C-alpha positions as CSV (number, residue, x, y, z in Angstrom):
1,M,53.8,109.2,144.5
2,S,52.4,105.9,145.9
3,F,54.7,103.2,147.2
4,P,54.4,100.9,144.2
5,A,55.2,103.7,141.8
6,K,58.2,104.8,143.8
7,N,59.4,101.2,144.1
8,S,59.2,100.6,140.3
9,S,61.1,103.9,139.7
10,L,63.9,102.7,141.9
11,S,63.9,99.4,140.1
12,V,64.3,101.1,136.7
13,V,67.2,103.2,138.1
14,F,68.9,100.1,139.6
15,F,68.4,98.2,136.3
16,M,70.0,101.0,134.3
17,L,73.0,101.1,136.7
18,L,73.4,97.4,136.2
19,L,73.6,97.8,132.4
20,T,76.5,100.2,132.7
21,W,78.3,98.5,135.6
22,G,81.9,97.5,135.3
23,D,85.1,98.9,133.9
24,G,85.6,100.1,130.3
25,V,87.4,98.2,127.7
26,S,89.8,99.6,125.1
27,V,90.2,98.0,121.7
28,Q,93.5,98.8,120.0
29,I,93.9,98.2,116.3
30,V,97.5,98.0,115.0
31,N,98.3,98.2,111.2
32,K,100.6,95.3,110.4
33,I,99.6,95.0,106.7
34,S,102.9,95.9,105.1
35,K,105.3,98.8,105.1
36,D,104.0,101.9,103.4
37,T,100.4,100.5,103.4
38,E,97.7,102.6,105.1
39,L,94.9,100.7,106.7
40,M,91.4,102.2,106.4
41,V,89.1,101.1,109.3
42,Q,85.4,101.7,109.8
43,C,83.9,100.2,113.1
44,E,80.4,100.2,114.5
45,S,78.1,98.5,117.0
46,G,74.3,98.4,117.1
47,D,74.5,101.7,118.9
48,D,77.6,103.5,117.8
49,K,79.3,104.4,114.5
50,L,82.9,105.3,115.1
51,G,83.6,106.8,111.7
52,K,86.4,106.2,109.2
53,I,90.0,106.1,110.4
54,T,93.2,105.8,108.5
55,I,96.1,104.0,110.3
56,P,99.6,104.3,108.9
57,F,101.7,101.1,108.9
58,G,103.0,100.3,112.4
59,K,100.7,102.7,114.1
60,S,97.5,102.1,116.1
61,W,94.1,103.5,116.8
62,D,92.0,102.9,120.0
63,F,88.4,103.2,121.0
64,E,86.8,102.6,124.4
65,F,83.5,101.4,125.5
66,R,81.8,99.8,128.5
67,P,80.7,96.2,127.7
68,H,77.1,95.3,128.3
69,I,76.6,93.3,131.5
70,W,75.0,90.4,129.7
71,G,78.1,89.9,127.5
72,N,76.4,90.6,124.2
73,T,78.5,93.7,123.1
74,L,79.5,93.5,119.5
75,F,81.7,95.9,117.5
76,F,82.4,94.9,113.9
77,C,84.8,96.6,111.5
78,K,85.5,96.9,107.8
79,F,89.2,96.9,107.0
80,S,90.5,98.0,103.6
81,W,93.8,98.6,101.9
82,P,94.7,98.8,98.2
83,G,93.0,95.9,96.4
84,E,91.3,94.4,99.6
85,V,88.2,94.9,101.7
86,K,87.8,92.6,104.7
87,R,85.3,92.4,107.7
88,F,85.8,91.2,111.2
89,D,84.0,91.3,114.6
90,I,86.7,93.2,116.4
91,Y,85.0,92.8,119.8
92,D,82.4,90.1,120.5
93,G,81.5,90.0,124.2
94,R,80.9,86.2,124.2
95,R,84.3,85.5,122.4
96,D,86.4,88.2,124.0
97,S,85.4,88.0,127.7
98,P,89.0,87.3,128.7
99,C,89.8,90.9,127.6
100,T,89.1,93.2,130.6
101,D,91.4,96.1,129.8
102,V,93.1,96.6,126.5
103,C,92.2,94.2,123.6
104,E,95.1,94.5,121.1
105,W,94.4,93.4,117.5
106,R,97.2,93.3,114.9
107,I,95.7,93.5,111.5
108,T,97.6,91.5,108.9
109,R,96.9,90.4,105.3
110,E,96.1,86.9,106.6
111,G,93.7,88.0,109.3
112,P,93.4,89.8,112.6
113,C,95.6,88.6,115.5
114,T,95.3,89.0,119.2
115,N,97.1,88.0,122.4
116,I,94.0,88.2,124.7
117,Y,93.7,84.4,124.8
118,S,97.3,83.7,126.0
119,I,99.2,84.2,129.3
120,D,102.2,85.0,127.1
121,P,101.8,88.6,125.9
122,D,104.1,87.9,122.9
123,Y,101.9,85.1,121.6
124,F,99.2,86.2,119.1
125,Y,96.5,84.0,117.9
126,C,95.3,84.8,114.4
127,F,91.7,84.5,113.1
128,P,90.8,84.0,109.4
129,W,88.9,86.9,107.8
130,E,85.1,86.6,107.8
């Protein structure tokens, strides 16, 4: 192999390592709809379909991933419970960059709520449904 070809191969390997560099992130979805109401969740990204999950009231479900180095990771979810179907981008790398470990989302009838924007872990900011 000539020097330029070997050099370009190393560049490709280095570039691929950069794309997966950094720690993983965990998204935790907690069902806070109402007592005795199951929450159906179906999440996906451009690369991954995570399947359909049923979360009983007060319980949670987590998934993990490694965010893209350029901050453009996006996971969107469809949430449904009796009489309702909602959608929300549960992880948007540009919006959720403060979350570096566990991104907790409490799903309520009014919208998804998170504490990743607050220094007080008991304060949850709620978003409207999309």
